[in-house]
N, C-alpha and C positions, 0 to 999 in steps of 0.2 A: 754271922749266919742269918740273923734276922733281916739284915739289909739285902742279902742275896735273895731270900725268899720273897721279900717285898718287891724287888726288881723283877723277879720272874713272874710274880702275880700281875704286875703292870704290863709286862710284855704279852702275857697270855690274854689279858683283857683287851689290849689294843689289837692283837691278832684276831680275836673273836669278833670285835667290832668291824674290822676290815672285811672279814668273811661275810658278815651280815650285809654290809654295804654292797659288796660285790653281788650277793644274792639278790638284793633289791634292785639292781640295775640291769637285770637280764631282759632280753627281748625274746618273745615267742613268735615263731613263724608257723602258720598253719599250712601244712603241705597239701598241695593239690595233686592227685594221682588217680590211676585207675586200678590200683592194687598191684599191677605189674610194672608200671612205668611212671616216673615222675612227669608232671606237666612242666613245660619249659618256664612257665610264669613263676613257678616255685623258685627256680634258680635266680630269676630277677628279684624276687622278694628277699632272698638271702642277701643279695648284694645291697639292697635298700637297707636291710637290717644292719649290715656291717658299718654303715655310715653313722650309726648311733653310738658306736664305740663301746658296746657292751657285749657280754657273752650271748651267743645265739643258740637257743634251744628250738628244735623243730618238733611239732606234734603231728604224728601220722595216725589218722583215724581211718580204719577200713576193715575189710573182711578178707582174711588171708593175704595180707599186704606185705609179706616178708620180702619180696623182690623190690618193692618200692623203698623199703627201709634200708636194704643193702645198697641201693643206688645213692640214697641220701647220706649214708654214712661216709661216702667217699667225697662228698661235696666240700670244697675248701671253705673254711670259715665257720662251719657248724660245730658247736661244742658238744651238744648232747641231743639225743633223740628220745622223745617219749612216744611209746607205741600203745595205742588202744585198738586191739584187734578183736572184733566181735561180729558174729554173723548178723546181728541186728543193725549194723552200719551199712549194709548193702544198699546201694542207691544214694548214699551220702545225703540223707534227708536232713535239712537244716534243723528240724525239730529234735533230731536225735544227736546231732553233732554239737549243737550249742551247749548243752549241759556239760559235755566233756571239756570243752574249752574253758568254760566258767570254773569248773572244778580244778583244772590245772592252774588257772590264775590264782585261785584262793589258796592253793597249796604252795606255789612257788613265788607269788607276789611279783610277777613281771611288770615292768614299767611300760612296755610297749607290746602290742599284739598286732601282727602284720599278716596280710594275705594278698594275693594278686587281685587286681581289679577285674576279675572275670565273673561269669555268672555264679561260679562256686563261691568266691570270696564275698561278692555283693549280697548273696542270699544268706550268708552266715554271720558276718561280722556286725551288721546292724542289730541283729538279734542279741549278740553277745554284749554289745554296747548298752542296749536297753536293760539287760539283766544286771549289768554292773553299774547302771545309772550314770553313764558318761556319754559324751557325744562322739560319734564315729566321724572320721575324716576320710573322705573318699577321693579317688582319682588323684593321688599324690604323684607329682612328677619331679619333685626335688625335696631334699632334706638338708636344711642349713645347719641345724643343731638338734638335739633331742627334743626341743620344744617348738621349733620353727619349721614349718613345712610350706611347700609350694604346690598348689593344686589348680586345676582348671575349673572354670565356672561358665555358665551361660553356653552350654554345649560346646565348650572349647574356644569360645570367642573372646574370653578374658582369662587372665591368670591372676590368682590371688596368693599372697604370702600371708600366712596366719601364724599366730603363736597360741599354743594350747596350754592352759594351766591345769588341765585335768590330771589327776593322780595317775591314771592309766590312759595312755594314748592308743587308740585303736585305728589302724590305717589300712586302706586298700591302696595298693601302688600299681601304677601303669607299667606293664612289662617293657614297653618300648622306651621308657625313660631311664632304665637301669640295665647295665650289662649283665648278662647271665653269669652266675658264679661258676668257677671251674669245677668240672665233674670229677677231677682227680686231685689228689694231694691231701684230702681230708681223712680223718680217722676218728670220727665221732662214735662214742659208745652209745648204745641204745638200751633202754630199760622199759619194762612193761609198766604202763600207767595203772597203778593198783586200784585207785578209788574210782572205778567206773560206775556212774550213777545207774540206777535201775531204768531200763528202757520201757517205761510204762507211759506211752503216749498213744494217741488215736490215729497216728499216721502210719501207713504201711506201704512199702515199696512194691509196686506191681511189675513194671517193666520200663525199659528205656529204649527209645528208638532214635538213632543218630543218623543224620544224613551225611554222606561222604562227599567230599569235594577236593579237587586238586588245588584249589586256591587256599592260601594261608588264612588263618583266623585273623579277623580285623584287629584283635587285641595284640597280636604278635607281629603284624606287618610293620616293616621299617618305614615304608612309604605307602601312602594312600593317595591315589589319583582319582579325582572325581570330575565329572564334566556335566555340563548342562547348557541350556539355551539362555542367554542373558535376556533380561526383561527389556 
């Protein structure tokens, strides 16, 4: 009887260690959306996250963002969705979103935090990196393994392959370098992110004015044709 109890204790301990290791290997994707619809670059970021070989958790921060959460729950490859829904997040101010991302990292110990290399992602993740005291890796166009990434430098005139030894890798990824994740086939559960920090900052959202154009966004265009007069 003693041997059986000892064996069961060993199995339970090994199972517990396995669960902890899985938990420590998760990737967080910060979703970009307008509360009603996901941005396409979020789907590209999910594909990039899938190349890391770990569970993918998405963080949706917004104000009345139920529709965006519903869309994301169907995206193939997403394991879980954390939802921070608060009227104070209107306008997606980096000063207000950053503490939420940092709090989620401290609670779940993600190894990677990813967002699209858009104005949204580039305004938030460098702040997150500074708060976590790690270096951000921007404009990633390839992922070789969980520590090795390919990115552009010198305005795209050169390509660098780098290895990061940071405990937490923070990446912005170029949407055109990763296929969009399928918007059907997923069944991710979502949960309210409980520990929302107090929104006590000096920034206030006033209004947003967007110019409309029939042209695609440069960050999502598959081909870019430029012309000019040679010297």
